[in-house]
LUMTIGU-223890 format. One record per residue (C-alpha): residue in three letters; x, y, z; residue number from 1. Coordinates in steps of 0.1 Angstrom, whole numbers. Layout:
residues N
 type    xx    yy    zz seq
  ALA     X     Y     Z NUM
...
//
This chain:
residues 326
 type    xx    yy    zz seq
  GLU   134    83   138   1
  LYS   143    94   172   2
  THR   133    63   184   3
  ASN   156    44   163   4
  PHE   183    65   171   5
  TYR   179    63   209   6
  ASP   177    26   205   7
  ALA   207    22   183   8
  VAL   225    42   208   9
  TYR   210    26   241  10
  SER   225    -8   238  11
  PRO   261     0   230  12
  VAL   262    24   259  13
  ILE   250    -3   285  14
  LEU   275   -27   268  15
  ILE   304    -3   272  16
  LEU   294     5   309  17
  ASN   289   -29   317  18
  ALA   326   -36   303  19
  PHE   341    -4   320  20
  VAL   326   -13   355  21
  THR   341   -48   353  22
  ALA   375   -37   341  23
  LEU   372   -11   371  24
  VAL   367   -38   396  25
  ILE   395   -59   383  26
  LEU   420   -32   381  27
  LEU   409   -23   416  28
  SER   413   -57   429  29
  ALA   450   -59   414  30
  SER   461   -27   429  31
  GLY   492   -26   451  32
  ASP   476     0   474  33
  PRO   469   -20   508  34
  ARG   437     1   514  35
  LEU   425    -9   478  36
  ARG   439   -47   483  37
  ASP   421   -51   517  38
  PHE   387   -40   503  39
  PHE   389   -54   465  40
  GLY   412   -83   472  41
  MET   396  -116   459  42
  SER   406  -148   444  43
  VAL   399  -160   410  44
  GLY   368  -177   417  45
  THR   356  -146   435  46
  CYS   367  -124   407  47
  VAL   345  -145   379  48
  LEU   315  -144   405  49
  VAL   316  -109   405  50
  ILE   319  -103   369  51
  SER   288  -127   365  52
  TYR   268  -107   390  53
  ILE   278   -73   373  54
  SER   268   -90   340  55
  GLN   232   -97   357  56
  VAL   230   -62   370  57
  PHE   231   -50   333  58
  THR   212   -75   316  59
  PRO   177   -62   330  60
  LEU   189   -24   321  61
  ALA   194   -38   285  62
  ASN   160   -53   282  63
  ILE   143   -21   297  64
  GLY   158    -1   266  65
  MET   138   -28   243  66
  GLU   107   -23   263  67
  ILE   114    17   263  68
  GLN   115    12   223  69
  THR    83    -5   221  70
  VAL    65    20   245  71
  GLN    78    47   221  72
  SER    68    32   189  73
  ALA    33    26   207  74
  PHE    28    61   215  75
  ALA    41    70   181  76
  GLY    12    49   167  77
  VAL   -16    62   190  78
  ARG    -3    98   178  79
  ARG   -12    90   143  80
  ILE   -44    72   151  81
  GLN   -54   103   167  82
  GLU   -44   123   139  83
  PHE   -64   102   117  84
  LEU   -96   103   139  85
  SER   -93   142   143  86
  GLN   -98   147   103  87
  PRO  -132   158    96  88
  GLU  -156   133    81  89
  ARG  -170   139    45  90
  TRP  -207   140    46  91
  ASP  -212   144     7  92
  THR  -245   142   -10  93
  ASP  -254   132   -42  94
  ALA  -267   170   -47  95
  ALA  -233   180   -52  96
  LEU  -226   158   -82  97
  ARG  -229   175  -116  98
  PHE  -220   146  -142  99
  ASP  -225   152  -178 100
  PRO  -230   122  -199 101
  ALA  -216   141  -231 102
  ALA  -185   147  -214 103
  PRO  -152   126  -217 104
  CYS  -152    98  -194 105
  ILE  -116   109  -179 106
  GLU  -102   143  -185 107
  LEU   -71   159  -173 108
  ASP   -66   194  -184 109
  ARG   -32   209  -181 110
  VAL   -26   194  -149 111
  ASP     3   205  -125 112
  PHE    10   184   -94 113
  ARG    36   183   -67 114
  TYR    40   168   -33 115
  GLY    41   194    -5 116
  GLU    71   218   -15 117
  GLY    87   193   -37 118
  PRO    94   194   -75 119
  LEU    62   191   -99 120
  VAL    55   156  -107 121
  LEU    32   161  -134 122
  HIS    34   193  -156 123
  ASP     9   206  -181 124
  LEU    -3   173  -184 125
  SER   -36   168  -207 126
  PHE   -53   137  -220 127
  ARG   -89   123  -222 128
  MET  -106    92  -225 129
  GLU  -140    84  -238 130
  THR  -163    59  -223 131
  GLY  -155    25  -232 132
  GLU  -117    33  -240 133
  SER   -88    16  -227 134
  ALA   -53    33  -222 135
  THR   -20    22  -205 136
  LEU     3    46  -187 137
  ALA    37    39  -194 138
  GLY    70    52  -179 139
  ARG    98    50  -157 140
  THR    94    51  -119 141
  GLY    88    86  -106 142
  SER    72    98  -138 143
  GLY    38   102  -120 144
  LYS    19    70  -131 145
  SER     5    63   -96 146
  THR     1   100   -90 147
  ILE   -24   102  -120 148
  PHE   -44    76  -102 149
  LYS   -48    93   -70 150
  LEU   -61   125   -87 151
  LEU   -85   106  -102 152
  LEU   -96    89   -72 153
  GLY   -98   123   -57 154
  LEU   -71   116   -28 155
  TYR   -54   148   -39 156
  ARG   -63   181   -58 157
  PRO   -37   195   -83 158
  GLN   -20   227   -78 159
  GLY   -31   235  -114 160
  GLY   -56   227  -141 161
  ARG   -86   202  -136 162
  VAL   -92   165  -132 163
  LEU  -126   154  -144 164
  ILE  -147   125  -143 165
  HIS  -174   132  -169 166
  GLY  -173   169  -165 167
  GLN  -173   167  -127 168
  GLU  -142   176  -107 169
  ALA  -126   144   -93 170
  ALA  -121   157   -57 171
  LEU  -156   167   -53 172
  ILE  -169   131   -58 173
  PRO  -186   120   -25 174
  ASP  -169    89    -9 175
  THR  -201    71   -10 176
  GLU  -200    72   -48 177
  LYS  -163    62   -57 178
  ARG  -167    24   -53 179
  ARG  -197    25   -78 180
  LEU  -175    45  -101 181
  PHE  -141    33   -96 182
  GLY  -128    -3   -94 183
  TYR   -91    -4   -84 184
  VAL   -69   -35   -88 185
  GLU   -32   -31   -68 186
  GLN    -2   -48   -73 187
  THR    -7   -70   -43 188
  PHE   -41   -81   -27 189
  ARG   -47   -65     7 190
  MET   -64   -91    29 191
  VAL   -90   -79    55 192
  PRO  -102  -101    86 193
  GLY  -131  -121    73 194
  THR  -145  -147    47 195
  VAL  -138  -148    12 196
  ALA  -169  -134     1 197
  GLU  -161  -103    28 198
  GLN  -127  -100     9 199
  ILE  -149   -93   -20 200
  THR  -178   -68    -8 201
  LEU  -153   -50    20 202
  PHE  -185   -54    41 203
  ASP  -204   -32    19 204
  GLY  -240   -45    24 205
  ALA  -252   -29    -8 206
  ILE  -233   -55   -26 207
  SER  -254   -89   -28 208
  ARG  -244  -126   -32 209
  GLU  -253  -126   -67 210
  GLN  -229   -96   -73 211
  VAL  -201  -113   -52 212
  GLU  -204  -146   -75 213
  LYS  -208  -128  -105 214
  ALA  -175  -110   -99 215
  ALA  -160  -142   -89 216
  ARG  -169  -160  -123 217
  LEU  -156  -129  -144 218
  ALA  -125  -133  -126 219
  GLY  -123  -170  -132 220
  LEU  -121  -179   -92 221
  HIS  -158  -190   -87 222
  GLU  -150  -227   -93 223
  THR  -119  -227   -70 224
  ILE  -141  -207   -40 225
  CYS  -169  -235   -48 226
  GLN  -141  -263   -38 227
  LEU  -135  -248    -3 228
  LYS  -151  -263    25 229
  GLN  -172  -236    34 230
  GLY  -175  -219     1 231
  TYR  -178  -181     2 232
  GLU  -181  -183    39 233
  THR  -147  -199    43 234
  PRO  -126  -176    67 235
  CYS   -93  -159    47 236
  VAL   -60  -171    59 237
  GLU   -27  -163    37 238
  SER   -22  -199    29 239
  LEU   -58  -203    15 240
  PHE   -48  -191   -23 241
  SER   -16  -190   -44 242
  GLN    -5  -156   -52 243
  GLY   -20  -156   -87 244
  GLN   -54  -165   -70 245
  TRP   -53  -134   -45 246
  GLN   -47  -113   -75 247
  LEU   -79  -129   -92 248
  LEU   -97  -121   -58 249
  SER   -87   -86   -62 250
  ILE   -99   -85   -96 251
  ALA  -132   -96   -82 252
  ARG  -132   -69   -53 253
  ALA  -127   -41   -78 254
  ILE  -157   -50  -102 255
  ALA  -183   -63   -74 256
  ALA  -200   -33   -75 257
  ASP  -201   -31  -111 258
  PRO  -178     2  -115 259
  GLU  -178    23  -147 260
  ILE  -141    28  -147 261
  LEU  -115     1  -139 262
  LEU   -80     9  -126 263
  LEU   -52   -13  -127 264
  ASP   -18   -10  -109 265
  GLU    10   -31  -123 266
  ILE   -12   -60  -116 267
  THR    11   -88  -132 268
  ALA    46   -72  -119 269
  ASN    50  -102   -92 270
  LEU    36  -129  -109 271
  ASP    51  -156  -135 272
  SER    44  -158  -169 273
  GLY    18  -188  -165 274
  THR    -1  -170  -138 275
  GLU     1  -136  -159 276
  GLN   -22  -151  -187 277
  LEU   -47  -163  -160 278
  VAL   -49  -129  -145 279
  LEU   -49  -109  -181 280
  GLU   -75  -135  -191 281
  ALA   -98  -125  -162 282
  ILE   -89   -88  -168 283
  ARG  -102   -89  -204 284
  ASN  -136  -104  -189 285
  ALA  -137   -79  -164 286
  ALA  -129   -48  -188 287
  ARG  -158   -54  -212 288
  ASP  -180   -23  -213 289
  ARG  -156    -2  -191 290
  THR  -134    25  -193 291
  VAL   -99     7  -184 292
  LEU   -69    30  -174 293
  ALA   -38     7  -164 294
  ILE    -4    15  -152 295
  SER    24    -7  -168 296
  HIS    61    -5  -173 297
  ARG    58   -26  -208 298
  LEU    31   -31  -232 299
  HIS    13   -63  -239 300
  GLY    -5   -74  -271 301
  GLY   -39   -91  -277 302
  GLY   -70   -75  -266 303
  LYS   -87   -50  -243 304
  ALA   -72   -35  -214 305
  GLY   -41   -25  -228 306
  HIS   -37   -56  -252 307
  GLY   -38   -45  -285 308
  ALA   -32   -19  -314 309
  VAL   -20    13  -306 310
  LYS   -43    41  -316 311
  ASN   -23    73  -299 312
  ALA     3    78  -278 313
  TRP     7   111  -258 314
  GLU    45   120  -239 315
  GLY    41   149  -212 316
  PRO    64   176  -216 317
  GLY    99   169  -200 318
  GLN    84   136  -186 319
  ALA    90   101  -195 320
  LEU    54    90  -193 321
  ARG    32    80  -221 322
  VAL    -4    76  -222 323
  VAL   -12    50  -248 324
  LYS   -45    43  -259 325
  PHE   -58    10  -276 326
//
C-alpha cells in the first residue's frame, strides 16, 4: 500500500515541479528588471530550447520513480518469501494417525471459525458424511463454503468444535498423506512448468504412468493427449488446451493418487453449457466409489456428485449455507 501511494504521488510531483520551473524561467526572462533581463533575456527560439532542456532534465527523474517502485515491490516480495521460508517444516509421521474405519468419512461437530479477529464465518456447524456419500455446499458468497474446504484440508483449525476425517482431527493429518486422502478440483487450472504428465503428477514420483493415464481416461482427456505430437511428454503452454480441457486436466490431477475424498470447488462456474456437460460427465466417472463434497451456487440434477434426488438438507444457524446430500 505504501508503494502504491508513493508511486501515485511521485509522478504528479515531478510534473508539477517541471511545469513550475518552466513557468519560472519564462516569467524571469519576460521580467522588466534590467538585471534579470540581462541574465534571462532570450529569443523565442532560445526559450523553446530551454523548455525542452528542462523537460529532458525531469524525464529521468520520472523514470527513476518507476524504477524505485519496481525495487520496492521486489523488496516486498523478498520479505514475503523469507517469511514463508522461515516457517517450520512439518515432519509428521504415520504414527500420529488414528483413523477409525467405523467413524464417518467427514464430520464437523459444532464448529466455530473466524479469520483473525473478524466475525464468525461458521457458527455451531455440524454435519457428517459417510463413506461413498455425495453432498453439495450451497449458499451465497461469504457463507463459509470455501472455509469448510480449508478446514477439511487442515489449513486452519476451528476456534470451537472439531473437524474430523474418519475420527482423526483434520489439522493433524500429515501433509505427506493428504494427496492420498484428498483430491481437490479448483475453479481454474493452475499450470506448473512442465509436461502434460507432470501437470497431473505434480512431480510426485509415487504416481506411476499407469495411474496418470488411468486418471486422464476417467477425465475423458486421454485421447486428446495422445493426439499431441509428444503425447504426455508435451511441454505445457496456455494455448495447448481449451478452457474446458484444462478443467478436465484438473480433474485428472485430483484423482491421479486415487484419493478417497473428492472436493469440487465451483468447477463449472466459468464454462459454457456444452463444455459443462463434458466436465460433469468426467466428474461422474471420477466420483465412483469416492466420497464427494462440492461447492456450488446452484444444484444440478441427474447422477452422483451433486446430481440427483435430495436426501437431506441442513441449514446452519444464521447462515445462508446448506449442506445438501444426494
